[in-house]
ZABA-616125 format. One record per residue: x, y, z of N, C-alpha, C, CB in turn. Coordinates in steps of 0.02 Angstrom, whole numbers, plus 50000, padded with zeros to 5 digits. Glycine has a CB too. Layout:
BEGIN
XYZXYZXYZXYZ;...
REM end
This chain:
BEGIN
485635149750269485935149450336486465154850340486255142450350;486435158550393486995163850407487515160550448486725170550447;488195160050430488605156750464489255161050475488685150450433;489475161350534490095165150545490695160750563489985170250600;491245160850524491805156450528492355160250562492005153750460;492645158250617493165162050650493855157950635492995162850731;494285160750597494905155850588494935154850514494825148250628;495335157150472495515155650402496065151350384495645161250371;496145146650439496775141750422496415135450384497215138850499;496695129650394496575124950342495815122650357497135118650344;495625121450422494985119350432494455124950415494925117050503;494565131250439494095136250417494055137650345494245142050449;494515137650316494455138250240494135133150203495075138850209;494275126650224494025120950200493205120950204494355115150238;493025122250268492285122350286492045127850244492125123550368;492295133950241491985138950205491905137650131492335144950216;492485134450096492345132550033491815127050016492925130750008;491645122550065491175118350064490465121750072491335113550111;490405126450119489765128450133489585134350083489705130450209;490045137850056489815143550006489475139649950490455148449976;489755134149926489505130949865488665127949877490055124349848;488565128949941487865126549954487385132949973487865120850016;487515138549949487125144649954486975146550025486495143849916;487555145950066487475149550133487785155850132487755145750191;487525161050172487815167350195488465165850234487295171350240;489065166850213489635164850249490085171950263490045158950204;490195173150324490815178850340491375174350376490535185950398;491935176350363492605172950392492925178650414493105168550339;493175177850486493585182250527494285178950538493215183750595;494765182950530495465181050543495875187050561495775177450482;496385186950600496905193050608497395193550550497355192150675;497435188750503497885188250446497505190250387498185181350437;497675197450368497265200050308497495195950240497395208750299;498005194150236498245190250180497995183450164498875189650187;497795179550219497415173850214496705174950198497475170350272;496325181150220495735181750196495625184750126495415185050239;496215187450105496195189850042496205183249986496835194950035;496615179450008496695172649964495975168749961497295167150001;495595169050018494915166250014494405170049976494665165350078;494435176449985493995181149946494175180149871494105189049970;494815180349847494885179449779494615173049747495545180149765;494445167149796494285161249769493505160349776494695155849802;493245163049827492545161649854492115167849860492575158249924;491465167149861490975172649854490795172649934490275171049796;491135176249972491085177150042491295183250073491405172450071;491165185550135491325191350159491835190050216490715195050180;492305194450217492905193350268492855200050315493725192550226;493165198050381493315203750417494055202950457492705204850467;494425207150453495095207350483495065209650560495565212450441;495265205650609495285206550672495275201150727494855210350679;495335203250784495275198150832494645194650847495465200650886;494605188950839493895184650837493715184650914493975175950804;494135186950961493755186351032493565193851060494265182251092;493655197951005493385205151029492625205951008493845211650990;492315208151051491555210051028491515215150969491125213451092;491935219050963491925224650905492005220050843492585230850910;492495216150837492575211450782492055207650765493055207450792;491725204250815491155199950807490525204050778490985196650878;490435210050810489855214150782490005216850716489665220050828;490565218150696490755219250626490535214650575491425219450622;490715208750599490565202250564489835200550557490905196750600;489405203750590488685201750598488475197550643488455199350547;488725196950704488605190550752487885191850781489215189950819;487535197850769486955198850797486325195450765486895205450799;486425193950704485915188750664486185182450639485615192050602;486755181150669487095174650643486665168350660487845173850676;486645162950623486245156950649486735152150676485785153350593;487325152950648487895147550688488555150850679487955139150651;488935149650741489605151450750490025144850745489705155250818;490475146250696491135140450699491815144250714491255136050616;491965142250783492505145650807493035140450806492375148850875;493555141450743494055136150728494705139250723493895132250663;494855144850760495585148150756496055142550790495635156150801;496635144250786497215139850808497255139550890497915142850776;496885144950914496935145950995496225143651018497105154651021;496285139251069495775135951108495365141551144496105130851159;495795146151180495555151551218495155156351180496085154951249;495425157951118494995162751079494295160151061495345164651016;494305152951038493755148851025493155149951079494005141651025;493525148251143492975147751199492775154751217493255143751267;493165160051218492895166751228492415169151180493405171251231;492475167951111492065168951056491345166051069492395165950996;491365159851087490745155751095490355159251156490915147551111;490695160251209490415164051277490075170651250491085166251336;490535174551216490255181551190489585180551153490785185251136;489625175751098489085174351065488415172651096489245169951029;488505168651143487885167151195487645171651232488005162751242;488065175451272488005179951321487645186551293488675181251350;487995189151243487835195751220487465195351154488445199851214;487495190351106487045189951052486545184651038487395190051003;486515179651085486045174351081486115170351016485355177051088;486765169550997486865165350943486525158350945487545164550936;486085156650906485815149650917486315142650924485355148550857;486835142550882487305136650879487945139250883487255132250818;488295136750936489045138650930489405132250944489285144650984;490035132250889490425125450882491115127950898490385121450804;491475125150931492175127650945492745121650935492195130451024;493205123050907493845119150899494255119250961494255121850842;494375113250990494645113051045495225107951038494155111751095;495905109251049496425104751040496765102751108496915107750993;496745106351157496995104351221496625099351266497065110051255;496985093551279496665088251317496465090651390497145082151320;496735095551417496585098451478495815100851482497085104251490;495695103651429495045106751414494485100751399495135111851347;494695096251353494285090951337494125086051387494535087851287;494635085351436494445080951487493835083951533495075079351530;493665089651526493205092751577492665095851537493565098151627;492255091851518491635093851467491135098551511491175086351435;491205099451570490755104051609491005110851592490755102751688;491525112251566491855119651547491405121051482492825119551527;491095116451453490755118951389489975119651401490895113751325;489745120151460489075120951489488835128351466489115119951575;488105128451470487905135351463488155139951524487125135451458;488255138051590488565141251640489235144251635488565137351685;489635139851588490355141651585490485144351507490845134751605;490695140851468490915144451401490335142551336491775141151379;489795140251362489295139951314489405137451246489055145751307;489775131451251489925128051184489445122951169490615124851182;489015123451114488535117351100488945111651093488085117951036;489295111651043489835105551012490545107351010489675103550933;490965102851029491715104351026491985099050977492095103951100;492445100450929492735097050899493455096750903492535097950852;493835090950908494585091350911494875087350846494875087950983;495085091750798495265089350728495875083450751495585096750672;496325083850783496865080050807496555072850816497175083150876;496105073150863495785066450891495325062550832495275068450960;494985067250792494635065050740495115061550693494265070350709;495635064450672495995061550625496435055650651496375066550595;496695055650718496905049750747496445043350751497085051550807;495895045050761495325038750758495305036450684494485041250782;495325041450639495285038950575495905035250546495125044150534;496425037150567497095033150544497055025350579497865037750576;496805025950636496775019050676496345014450638496475019650752;495785017450607495325012850570495715010050500494595017250551;496145015950477496455012750412497015007450428496775018650364;497315007650488497745003250508497424995950528498095006250560;496844996150552496414989850569496204986950507495764991250614;496054990950453495914988650385496394990050335495334991050364;497004986950333497594989150284497314989350214498244983850286;496804985350185496724985350118496234991550096496444978250097;496024994650149495525000650136495835006650123495065002050193;495555011450070495755018750062495395022350114495595021749989;494755021050131494395024350171493965019450212494045029250134;493835021650277493405018450324493005023650365493805013850370;492285022950355491825027050383491255023150429491515030950326;491155025650480490625021650523489985026050538490955019350595;489475022750538488875026350548488365021650602488525027750469;487975025350636487505023250687487895020150744486985018250658;488245023550775488785021750833489195015550808488395019850909;489375015050750489915009950726489535003450702490485008050790;488845003450704488454997450682488514996650606487684998150702;488535001050559488685000050486489295003850470488105002150440;489665001350417490335004250395490225005450315491014998750413;490555010750296490725011550232491345011750215490485016250211;491655006750168492335005950148492505007650080492524999650160;493055011650068493215012150000493845007849988493315019349980;493915004149940494414999149919494615000449845494144991749927;495274999049832495504999449758495494991649744496315003549745;495054990049697495014982849670495654981949631494344981449621;495884975549645496574973749612496524967149567497154972449671;496974966549523496994960949489496974955449530497504960649448;496624949249515496604944349561496194943549614497054944049582;495764948949621495274949949676494634944949650495054958749685;494354941949696493784936749676493264940049630493384933649743;493134946549634492444949749612492784953549551491984955249675;493384955149538493684958949482493624954349418494464960949499;493284957949371493084954649304492344951249300493624949049288;492054952249369491394948449370490844954249382491384942249432;490254953449367489664957249379489564958249458489044953649345;489224963449478489074964349556488614959249572488754971549577;488174956949535487704951549558487944946149587487324949249512;488554944549565488904937949590489114938649670489634936549542;489124944949689489244945349760488764940949807489184952649778;488164940749787487694935949833487904929049832486924935949811;488104926249779488224919249773488954918749802488134916449694;489394923249801490074923649832489934922549907490474930949817;489484927149941489354927550008488624927050025489614933450032;488374920550019487664920050033487454922050106487454913050019;487874921150153487684923350211487704930450233487994920050249;488064934550189488184941250212487884946650167488894942350219;487504951450193487114956250157487614962850153486364957650197;487744964250091488194970250076487964973150012488964968250072;488194979550001487964983249943488514988349918487314986849962;488724987349859489114992249823488764998249820489294990149758;488905003949848488665010749849488845014449785488955014349908;489425013749770489675018049714490395015049689489745026149740;490435016449630491085014949595491445020749561490955009749544;492025021949571492395027249528493005023549485492715033349580;492925024649426493275022649375493665028549341492825019149333;494355029649344494715034949321494375040449351494765035249248;494245041349407493955047949444493255049549413494475054749435;492955045149382492235046949360491755042049387492165047249283;491245044249423490835039449454490415035049414490435042649496;490215029349433489815024549399489255022649450490255018249374;488655022649432488115020849471488025013649458487505024849456;488165009249520488245001949512487574998749498488564998749576;487434993749447486964989949436487224982649437486664992049378;486674978249442486864971249460487374968049406486174966849464;487274971749339487764968449282488344972949270487394967349208;488524977949324489084981449325489624976549332489084986449377;490184976249291490814972649305491314976949334491104969649244;491574974349396492134977749429492824976449391492174975149503;493144982049370493874981149342494414982849388493994985349281;494994979749377495534981749412495694989149423496034978849382;495834992049477495924999149477495375003849500496085000949415;494805000849495494095003549520494245005549590493434997749517;493955011049609493815012349686493195011349699493965019149712;493115006149745492425004049758492195004949825492344997349743;491605007349838491335009549902490835004149926490985016649896;490885000749973490404994649999490244996750065490754986850000;489554994950072489284996050141489084988950168488635001350140;489124988850225488874982150255488984983350341489394974750220;488674978350376488684978850449489374979050469488324973450485;489694982550516490324982750525490634976150540490434987350571;490294971650571490624964950578490634959650522490314961750632;490354963150469490474958650405491054962850353489654957450360;491284967750379491704972250331492354967350309491974979950373;492594964450351493264960250338493054955950274493504954750409;492514952150280492364947150231492274950450165491764943150250;491944955550160491724959350105492354962050075491234964850126;492794964550115493514966250082493844961950048493984968050125;493794955050065494134949450034493804948249971494124943150075;493234949749949492964949749893493334954649835492284951349907;493524960549860493824966149819494534964149806493784973349855;494894961449851495564960349840495874955249885495894966549845;496434951949869496654946649918496834951249992497404942049884;496684946950042496824950250113497474951150121496584946350172;497594957150141498364959350165498544955750228498444967650181;499104953750234499284950350306499134955850361500144947850311;499004953550419498734958250474499374962750491498424953950547;499154968850514499694973550529499974971550604499394981450523;500604972150598500934971250674501434976850685501364963750685;501864979350628502364983950650502084991150614503164981250625;502154996350653501955002550624502515008150647501195004350649;502655011550591503215016650603502925023950597503825015550549;502975028150638502775035350648503315039650638502505036750716;503275045650580503645050150586503385057050600503975049650538;503595059350663503305066050683503005064650751502735069050630;503185067950807502965067750866502545073050897503425066850897;502255077050852501705081750863501095078650900501475084550796;500575082950898499965081150924499655074950901499555086050914;499685074550830499355068450798499855062150808499215069850716;500445062850802500885057450798500935054350872501585059750770;500925057750923500915056450998500265052651016500955063551040;499675056250981499005052650997498995045950960498345057050973;499285045650911499225038950872499585034050905499485039150800;500235035350919500685030250955500345028151023501435033450969;499975033051053499645030751119499025026151106499405037151163;498685027451052498095023551032498305015951007497715027550973;498915015650980499125009750948499605005350986499395011450887;499925007651031500445004451070500364998651105500655008251110;499744997351124499634991351170499484985551120499004992451226;499264987151051499124981551000499584980450950498534982550967;500054985250948500604984350883501254986250911500464989550811;501774984350866502414986250883502654993650854502874980750859;502674998550888502685005650861503405007550870502175010850899;503655011250821504315015650813504035022350797504855013150752;504245027450832504115034250821504755038450812503705036750877;504745041450755505425045350740505275052950741505755043150664;505615057050785505515064050791506185067150791505105065950853;506255072850757506915077150739507175080350809506725083650680;506675083250845506745087950904506945082750968505975092550918;507585084550992507715080051046507325080751112508385080751061;507175086551126506765088651182505995085151183506715096551178;505795085651108505195082751111505195074451118504845084951050;505705071151095505855064651107505825063151178506475062951080;506235067251210506295065351284505615064751327506755070751319;505155070451303504555070451332504105064851313504265076351320;504165062951246503745057251224503975050751253503745056751149;504605049851264504835044251298504565043351365505515044351301;504455047951405504115048151461503365046151459504195054451485;502965049151402502305048751407502085041851374502005054851375;502485038751327502215033851297502635027051330502275035251217;502195022451343502405016451386502775011951342501785012651420;502595009151282502745004051251503065005651171502125000151255;503105012551162503345014451096504075016451102502925020251066;504495013651042505165015651038505295021451007505505011251009;505465027051049505545033351024506225034651000505355038151071;506315037650930506925038350904507065045850884506985033750848;507645048450895507775054850879508155054950809508175058050936;507875057650766508085057150701507695060750645508115050550688;507925059850581507545063150526507235057850486507995067650482;506515059550475506145054550440506405053950358505335056750446;506765058950344506995057850270507645055350268506985064250227;507905052650314508515050150321508535042250306508755052050389;508765040550232508755034050211509125029350247508955033750152;509755030950283510115025850318509645024050391510925028950334;509405029050413509075027650472508485023650458508915033550507;508195023850402507555020050390507855012850383507095022750319;508415012450347508705004850339508885002750401509345003850290;509265005350444509405003650520508745001750554509735010150562;508245004850546507615002550586507154998250544507205008750611;507424995050500507114988550456506464991250428506934980950504;506524996250387505924999250345505594993850307506155004850293;505944988850290505654983450243505204978750282506244979050208;505154979150347504834974550393504114978450417505384972850460;504114985050401503584989050424502904987850380503814996550423;502434986950420501754985350387501454991750367501244981350437;501384997250406501085003550398501565008350420500455004250434;501665013250378502085019450381501745024650381502525020250334;501765029750430501345035750443501845041650445500905035050514;501765046450393502175052450406501675057450426502605054950343;501775060950479501345064850519501665071450539501135060850579;502095073650511502455080350532502065086050502503235080850506;502165092450522501795098350496502045100550430501845104150544;502545096550401502915098350341502685094550280503655097250351;502265096450237501995091650185502545089050141501455094950140;503065092250120503585090150079503935084550106504015095350065;504155086250177504475081250213504095074650235504705084350268;503345075250232502985069350237502905065850173502365070650266;502915069450115502895066950046503625062050033502845074049993;504145065750055504815062950048504945056850080505275067250069;504745056950151504815051250181504495045050173504755052450230;503785046850156503365041150130503645037750063502635043850116;503905042350014504205039149963504825034749971504325043749923;505255036850019505835033850031505535027150077506405039250069;505065026950116504825021750155504535016350104504275024450208;504165018250055503945014050005504445011249966503525017049966;504935014549944505465012249910505935006949952505825018249888;505905007950017506315003050058505894997750076506635005950121;505284997150056504984991050064504304990250113505524987050087;504124997250146503564996750183503034996050143503475001750225;502584991650174501984989050133501464994050123501654983050165;501274998350170500715003850159500985010150193499945001650193;500975015150151501215022050172500605027150173501805024750119;500565030050229500055035550234500455041350259499415033850284;500255047850215500565053150214500075058250236500865054250152;500245062650287499695069150311499925074650261499785072350404;499485077650222499535082950178499075088650185499475080650116;499245094150207498775100150211498595103250151499045105150251;499025103550106498875108050041498495102949993499625111350001;497795105049972497435101049933497675099249870496875103549926;498055103549842498335101749775498835096449775498645107449743;499185095549836499675090049834499315082949844500245091249891;498725083949883498345077449902498225074349832497615078849945;497875077549792497615075049727498285072649678497145081649689;498785075949693499405074349647499755067349667499975080449653;499715065749734500145060049758499655055249773500625061549820;499085054449786498625049649803498575044449753498015052449814;498715037949773498565032249728499155030749681497925033649685;499775034449698500355032949660500815028349705500725039549637;501445031049720501835027449767501605028249841502535029549760;501205033649855500885033949920500225031149914500845040949948;500155026649964499515023549957498795027449979499595017349998;498995031350035498375035850056498775041950081497825032350120;498385048650046498625054850065498135057850106498785058950010;498235059950155497615061650209497625069450207497755058550297;497115072650199497005080150206496655080650276496515083550141;496935083650333496705084750395495955088450392497245088850431;495955093350347495375096650342494725093450316495515101650306;494845088150262494395085550233494145080050283494595083550169;494565076850319494425071650372494045074450423495025068750403;494115080750449493745084750503493065087450480494175090950526;493005089250406492455093350401491755090050404492515096850342;491715083450407491195079150412490865080050483491445072050399;491345081350534490975082850606490625089650603491535083050672;490965094350558490595100450562489935100750519491055106050542;490045096950455489475096650412488815094450438489635092750360;488895089750497488245086950524487855091450554488335081850570;488155097250588487735102650624487445106850569488185107250677;487775107350511487515112850464486945110450418488105115550419;486985102950406486505100150358485815101650381486595092450349;485325102550333484625103050352484305096550356484255107350307;483705096350394483415089950417483755087050470483385085250366;483575080350497483925076950545484525072650521483455072950579;485195076250523485685073250497486065069750562486085078250454;486225064250560486585060650618487365060050606486275053350627;487565059350541488205059950519488355062550448488475054050526;488905064650444489085066150368489895064750372488865075150340;490015062450313490725060250299490925062350227490815052250308;491415065950217491745068350167492115062850131492145073350189;492045062350070492375056050032492685058049970491845050450013;493185055249952493595056849891493815063549890493235055649829;494095065949942494395071949955493925077649942494995072549915;493255076249962492705081649970492295081949906493025089049984;492415077549862492025076749784491365073649803492445071049723;491365068949851490735064249866490615065249941490875055549847;490015062949961489785063450037489415057450047489325069950057;489385054750109488985049750130488585052750193489425043250146;487935051950196487505055050252487115050050285487025060550227;487095050350347486645046150388485985051350408487085042950460;485445051150373484885054950392484365049850427484575058750328;483985053750475483435050950506482755052350471483425053350572;482385047150455481735048950427481205048850478481545044350371;480815054150463480305056650515479655057350479480515063850550;479125057050515478445057550482478065051150461478525061550422;477565052450417477295046750383477185047750305476655044950415;476825043650271476805043750198476645050550176476305038950171;476125053850216475845060250199476365066550204475245061450246;476675066350256477135071450276477775070450257477135072550341;478075064550231478695063650210478785060650137479015059650260;479305062550109479405059450037479825052850034479775064849991;479965050450097480255044950105479955039550151480825046450121;479695041350197479405036650248478725033050215479215041050320;478675025450223478145023350198478265021750123477625028050211;478805022350095478975021150012479585015850010479255029249967;479485011849958480055008049945480655011949910479855002349904;481225009349917481785012849888481725014749820482365009149893;481405009849782481325011549703480795017449689481065004749660;480385018849744479865024249736480185031549758479195022249784;480725031649796480965038149816481345041149757481425037849879;481205047449746481525051449686482115054249710481085057249655;482655049249714483315052249727483635056549673483775047049741;484015061349685484385064649623484865060149607484715071749633;485045061949535485525057649500486225057749529485555059749429;486455052349544487095050849580487045048849651487525056449576;486445049049683486305046549751485955040049756485905051249786;486245035849802485985029749811485905028349887486395024949777;485375024849910485305022449970485635016049976484655022249988;486155015950032486565009850037486265005350090487305011650055;486105008150151485825004250204485325007750246486335001850246;484985003750294484615007150337484765003150409483845007350310;484825007750458484905005150531484265006550561485505008650575;483915001450589483274999750609483304995750670482924996250556;483124999450729483154995650792483794992150804482634990750793;484274995050795485034992650806485264987550755485144989250880;484824985950712484974980950653485154985250585484264975650638;485644982150557485814985650483485504981550429486664986050466;485114984450391484694981550332484964984550270483894983150337;485204980350233485544982150171484944983950113486044975650147;484984990150088484524992950055484464988549988484685000250048;483864987149964483624984449896483104988049874483424977549895;482934986949798482464991349773481744991149808482414990049703;481664984649840480994984649877481004985949956480664977649866;481524988549976481624990150049481084995950067482434992750064;480724994850119480225000050138480575004450191479544996750167;480565010150175480785015450228480265016450284480905022350194;480445016250350480065017050403480185023050453480105011350433;479725025850481479875031850526480355030250574479275034450563;480895035050592481415034150633482015029850600481155031050692;481945027150543482445023850510483115028850507482165021650437;483715025550513484295030250499484525027250434484905030450560;484465031950385484515029850303485225032750284483835033750247;485615028250265486355029850244486355031250165486885023450263;486465036950153486415039350070487065041250051485895046150053;487295037949994487875039849962487765044449906488205034349940;488165050249900488095055649853488775056749815487875062249892;488745054349757489335054549714489605061949689489165050249653;488935066149682489035073249663488805077249723488635075349597;489345080949749489195085449813488625090749803489875089549834;488475092349742488025097849722487315094749731488175100449645;487245086949739486625085449749486385084049817486515080649712;486805086849863486705085449942486135088849963487305087949987;485915095149941485435098949959484805095949941485525105049935;484735092749880484135089449859483995083549898484165087649791;484495079749918484445074549961484205075650031485025071749963;484425081950065484195084550117483495086650122484555089050128;483285090550066482645091750058482105085650055482625095450004;482325080650023481855074250028481735071450098482155068249987;482225072150146482125069950208481755074750258482745068250230;481615080850230481305085150274480545084250278481455091950256;480195085750326479605084150352479195090450334479645082250427;478615088350300478115095150286477925097650354477345093250240;477785104950350477585108450406476985104850436477435115550389;476515102950404475875100150423475935094250470475505098150365;476495091150480476705086150518476645088050588477365084150500;476925093850599477015096350665476365100750693477675100750665;
REM end
C-alpha cells in the first residue's frame, strides 16, 4: 500500500516506523528538514520537505497515486486542507486527519465530502484520555483494551506474590472461577513471550494478558493479584489538553486535584472545571506534594509536555506514598527505561494512538487494532467472512486454523455474545475474532488468514 504521512512529529514518526516494517511504500512530509533526516537515518522511506497544505508539496510527495493520506501534523487546519485537496484534486481513496480542537470535533458535518472530505478523524488527546480513565477504573491493570463496542476486554496485569493463581497452572482458572469464561492470551516473562498452555505455571512478576467479557474482568483480575482498594483520590499534574480532558472525565466520580504551573491556565481551568480543585504550583515541588497529602492519593498522573518533569514528579509522588503513578512520556527510550520500576505505568501517547490508525491500514476486515507492550505486540479484532471453501478460518475449529507462531485466538464475539475460544471452538461467518500476536512481524500472516478468496465475490 502506498501511504503518504503528513507530519513527522511523535504520531507521524511512530506510524511511519510501524508501517515501514510491514513492507508499505511510505512517504513523509514535514516543514522541518531535521526531523525528516532523523527518520530517514532510521527507516527505509522517502521524505519531502515542505508545507503539507500546498498542492505542489503534495504532488512532489506522490499524492496522485497514493492509496491513503494520513494528515497528522500539529495543525488541524493544515490537516483539513490537505484532506480536501487530496479528495478534490487527486481523488485519494482514503483520507484520515488528526483533529485536536473540540470546536471541529463537535461539528462532524465539517468532515463530509461536501466540506473537508475527511473519511476518518482521530483525536490523540481524547484517545489517551479515554485510555487513562480505563486504567483508573481498573487500578490493578497495566493495560486495558476493549473490543466489539466494549463487550470484550483484554487486560494486562503484573502477577504478584500472593495472588491466587501465582504458583499454579493455568488450568486451575476454571476450578477457581467455574461460572466465568476467560482465557490467558499471552504471558511475558522477563520481556520474553510464553505461549500459554494448560500446564503453564504463572510466576510472580509475569505480565499476563487475560481476555474475558467486560463485565467479568474484575473477577478475573482478582485471580492474578489481590484486589487494590477502589480509587477515590486522583492527582493530575499538567493542565494542558490531556490534563483538562482527564479532569473533566473524572471529576463527577472521583476527588480530583490538578496542579498547573501557569497561573493564567489555572484561572481558565478553575472556570471550566466544576468539581476539580485547581492548584497553581510545580509538580516537582516536594513540599507542595506533602501539603496536598500525596500519601492519600490513589492514582497520580503526570501529564505535562515535559518528559523529565513527568518522570521526576512521578518518582516524588511514589516516594511520598501515592499508590499508583502514571507518567506521560513521549520519548520511547524513556518509556522502556522507567516502565515497571518505581513508575507503575509509562504511557507513550503515540503508541496509545497508533491502534486507531492501524485499523484503517490493515488488510482484510479489521474492526480494531490495539498496540501492546509499547508496540512489540498487537491485539486485532478481525471479522471472518466467506465459507469453508473461500476462507481459511470460517467453518474450522480453532485447532484446525494454521495460525503463525506467537498468535493465539482469545475470544469470538458472535451475535453480541462473547465466546472464549477453546481448541474446539468453531469459527462462523461474521464472527468478530480477537487475535493476540506476541510478535508484530506475524501480523501480516494473520491478516492473510482472514482474507477471503476472490472466488467468494
